[in-house]
N, C-alpha and C positions, 0 to 999 in steps of 0.2 A: 646848877642843879646836879646833885650827885645821888646815885642809887646803888646800894649794895644789898644783896640778898644773902642772908646767912644760910649755908648749906644745911640740909637735914641730916639727921643721924640715921644710920641703917638699922631701923627697927629698935633704936635705942641701945643696941648692943655693940655696935662697931663704930669705926671712925666716921667723921662727917663725909657725906657724899654730895658733891655739887652737881646740880642738874641744869639741863638746858632743854629748850622746847624741841619737840619731835620734828618740826619742819626743817631743822638743820640736817635731818636725815632723809625724811620722806621726799622733800623737793629735790634733793640731790639725786635720789634714786630716779625720780621722774625726768630730771635733766639728762642723766646718763642714758635712760631708756629712749628719750626723744632723739638723742644723737646716735642711736643705734649701737651703743657701747655696752650691751648686756654682758658679753664675755669679759670685758674689762671690768665691769661692775662687780662680777663674781670674784675676780682676782683682788680688786680693791677691798671689798668687804671681808674676804678671807684673810688678807694680810692684816686687816684691822681687828681681826677676831670678832667680827660682827656679822657673820654670814646669815644668822637667823633673821636679821632685819630685812634681808632681801625678800624672803618668803612671807614674813610677818612684820611689816613696817610698824614702828612704834606709834602709838596714838596718845601718849601722855608724856610728861616730863621724863627725861632719861639722864643717866649718868653722863656727864660731859666728856669723860675720858675716852670712851670708844668713839664718840662723835668727833672729837679732835683727831683721833687716829685715822678716821675715815677721810676727813678733809685734808690732812697732811699726806695721806697715801695717794689721794687724787693728784696732789701737786708733785709728788715724787715719781709716780708711774707715768703720768701723761706729759707730753711736751708742754712747755710753759704756756704758750698761747692757747692750746686746747684746754688745759686745766683751767685757765682764767675764764674761757668761754663757758665751760660747764658750770663753774661756780657762779658766774654772773647770771646764767640762766636759772640756776637753783635759787639765787637771791631774788630774781624777778618773780619767780613762781611763789616764793614765800610772801613777797609783798602782795601779790594777787590774792593769796589765801587770806591774808590779814584784811584786805579790802572786802573780800567776799564774806568773811565769817566773824571778824572781830571789831569792825567799826560800823556802827549803825548808819543806815543810809541818810537819815536826817542830819547826823553829825557831818557826814561827808559833804552833803549839800551846803551846809552852813560854812564849812571850811573853804569850799570852792568859791563862795560868794565874798569872802573876806579879802581885804588887801593882803598881798603875799606876806609882808612882814608879820602881820597879826596872825595869819593862818600858820605861819612857820612857828611862831611862839606857842600856839595852842597845840599843834601837832607834836612839837618837841616835848611839851609837858606830858602828853599822853605816852610818848615813846619812853620817856624817863620813868614813868610810873610802872612800866612793864618791862624794864630793861633786863630783869633777871631771866626772862624767857629766851634772850639771845646772847646775853653776856655771861651767863653762868656765874662762876666764881670771880669773874673779872670785876673790877671797880669801874662803873660807868658814870660819866658826867657829861653835861652839855652846857654850852654857852651860846646865847642868842644875841646877835647884833645885826649888822647889815647882812651877814651870812650866819649859818649855824655850824658850830664845831662840836662834834661828838668825840669823846675819848673813851677807850676801854684799856685800862691799865691791867696788866697780867691777863691779857686776852687768852682764854683757855684753848681756843681753836688754833692758835699758833704757838702754844707753849712749848718751849724747848726746840723750836724750829729755827734754822738759820738760812737766810736767803740773801741774795744780792739785790733783791727787789721787794716791793711791797706786795703782800700775798693775800690780804683779807678782802678779796673781791666779793665774797658772799655778803658780808655786812654792808659794804658800799652799795651793792646792788639792791638790797632790801631798802635801805634808806632812800636811794634814788627813786625807786618805784613809788614809794609812799609820797615823797615830795613832788614828783612830777604829776601825780594824779590830784593831790590835795592842796598843793601850794602854788606851783607853777610848772608848766610843761617844759620850761627852759632850764629847770634845775639840773645841775651836774654835781654828783658827789664824788670827791676824789680823796683817796687815802694819801695823806701827806707824810705821815710817819708810821712805822710798823714795828711791833715788837720783834718779829722775825728778822728784821733788818738791823736790830740792835738798838732801836730807839726806846724811849722810856714808856711809850704806850702806842696803841694803834689809834691814830687820830684821823678823823674824816671831816671834810669841809663840804657842806651843802651850800651851793651858790646858785641863786636864781636871778642874779642881777645882770648877767651878761647874756644878751640874746645872740645866739651864734649866727643867725642868718636873718638879716633885716627883711628879706623877701618873704619870710614866713611869720612876720610879726602878728598877723591875724590868724595864725593857725589855731585850730580847735584844740582844747585841752585833751590830753590823752586820758580818756575815761572809758572803761569797759562796763557793760552791764553787771551789776552786783547781784549775785545769786542768793545771798543769804544775809541775815541780820543778827547782831548780837549786841550786848551792852558794854563790852570792853574791848580795848585794843590790846592784842597780844600776839606774839610770834609763836604761840603754842600750836 
């Protein structure tokens, strides 16, 4: 499955502007705030030329370029482990937002009752249909088998970045949260290739087939009360 969204033009008078969902910004602000990093957040958003968003976080689709600048500045200014922790928390919060506001409760209940491979296929179909909200101008595709592989070619959130490690923790965390709640609590999502590392795309593998601790085989699913309902799944 492949999904690409053509960027919109700027009021029909300028070049195309690719957009991404606001959760890539708002949940990062929340993660920085929860970690007590408000002064650092001000520096990050200032360097990314997006200071206005700290006072007035976006609520609709936004230009992906300042969002990319924010994520890359987080990785540049913070120590590697701390940056990964912040971005992972932001991804988890984005997943929670989607569960609370973008996936109907009935659909969630049905997915949880399905065998994991079938639930994974259905969830992947929904994620693909709304990929433009988190992939922006990147080319998104997914392959479902014993595991699920997601790919984002030309991922805008690491465009032009160079690193000796895989950096797209936010995406991996969003996928993992959704799969742990709706497919299997044992799901682990790993980024196995990364554009910032010089690979052809950012590739993520969701694997629920390995139970990490046999003593927890009867552990309850990780599911939190859902506060709201909507008719579509989206990272917006």
